[in-house]
C-alpha positions, 0 to 999 in steps of 0.5 A: 576488511572491505566495508560496504558503502551505506546509501541513505535514502536521502542520497538515493532520491538525490541521485535519482533526481539528478537522472532527470535534468527537468525534475523540479524537485517537488516530488523528492520533497513530498517523499521526504515529508512522508518520511519525516512523518514516518519516523514520527509515527514509528516512534509513536508505534514503538512506545505505544505500550508505555503511554496512553496511545493504544486502544479505541479513539471512541469514533468511527471512520467513514467506512463505519470502522472503530478508530484507534488512537494511533490511527488518529495520531498517524493521520495527524502527523502525515496531514501536517507534514505534507501540508507544511511541506507545501508541494501537494495541493490535496491529501486523500486519507482513508480517515478522512471523509472528503478531499483535504485541500492544501493551501500553503504560501510556500508554493502557489501552484503545487501540482501533487495529490497524495493518497494515503492509509495512514495506519493500515492493519490498525486492528492489529495495534493492540496485539503488537503485530506488523502495521504500516503506512500506504501512500500513493502520489498522483499529479493533478489533472487540472492546471488552471490553478483553481481549487482541486476538484473530484476529477483531479482526485479520482484517477486510475492507478496507472497515472500514479507517479509514486507509491510505497509503504512503511512497515513497522515491524521487527524493523521499520522499512520503506519500500517504494517506486516511482516507475523505475523499479522497487527499492527497499530501505531499512531504518537505522535508528542509530543515525535516524536514517533509512538506508538501502537494504534491498535494492531492485526488489523482484518477486518470483514468477511462482511462490508457495504461499497463499494468504486469505481469510479462510474463516470466510470460505463459505462466502467466497465465489466458487472460483476462489474456493477452487483456488484454495483447494488448488493451493492445498492439494498435494502435488509434487510437480508444482510443490503443493500444498502451498503454505498458508500464511495470513496475518490479517494486515494487508501491508505484512502479508504483502511485504512477506509475499513480495520478498518470498513469493506468494499470493494475497487474496481479499475476494468478494464475499456474500457480505462484502461483494465489492471486497473490503480494501480500498482502491485509492488508498490500498490497492492502487499503490500496492498494485503499482509496487507489485507490477514494478517488481514483476508481479500482478495485481487484479480484481479477479477479472481486471487490472487493478490500475485500470479500474475507473474510481468513482468514489474516494473510498471505493472498495475492490477485490484484490488478487495480488502477488507472483504473476503466475499464481494471480493468473491461475486464480483468475482462470479458476475464478473465470471458470467458476463464474461460468458454472454459476451462470 
């Protein structure tokens, strides 16, 4: 019987690097540092119910949200791996108020900045729902090799050179892009390696899943309400009504919709006029992945990756998923804004 060749993540990255003769290997090292930390976090997630690492940590983060114990552990693991690796000059984390500048004797002139959400969906930790890690990599702007500045860090999403996420679910998967398509790798715990399982992921142009918290319906803009009603209306020609699927974890909802086709929406509301998701740590990396997979990511009025960041923890609305679904949501949002003027 013919056996299928197993391609590990390390092999895949090495083969990809070989396609670029001028590549220094620094980006590869950062990706491998992230993977090492992800394996450790995966181990902690798997045994979370057996030891005292579930529940609240007793503090709040910069957004005023309660910090979970696994949040703190994940942040520490990724910080340690990236700092010791010596290939990034700064780390931006949802769990840290400010830039964490990295000084490492291994590399006198590191040029990469990593932005990350160490544990997305942490409100689901205690109920054993899927959670994950989101990351994004930029090149610093200034090459004078002075201290990393805020200008180095606050870059548009179009400047990302890599982005990905690790989802800790029924299986542990890494999905990432370096601007040459999107590939998915599943962790084989028997050999401790991520193996290529989802090559060249493409999201369908149309989907039949919509994901948002309808509990906030009364606070949605009129255009978002119109789109929700469109999704729920019966129409054989367009295969409606669509299926409503919402886990409440961006990474889990995004992952399902990426593979099956659909749209995830976190719109502006009366209480949160800028939405809730963070541009640097969640929206930009997911937008890069989605666009590389053939989808679309928008604030409702603007391409996510064209938004100029003004703050490290800036929030923006998010409409992301199958291209035609996002475009239709944008159209109804624009019409709703016109009506309200």
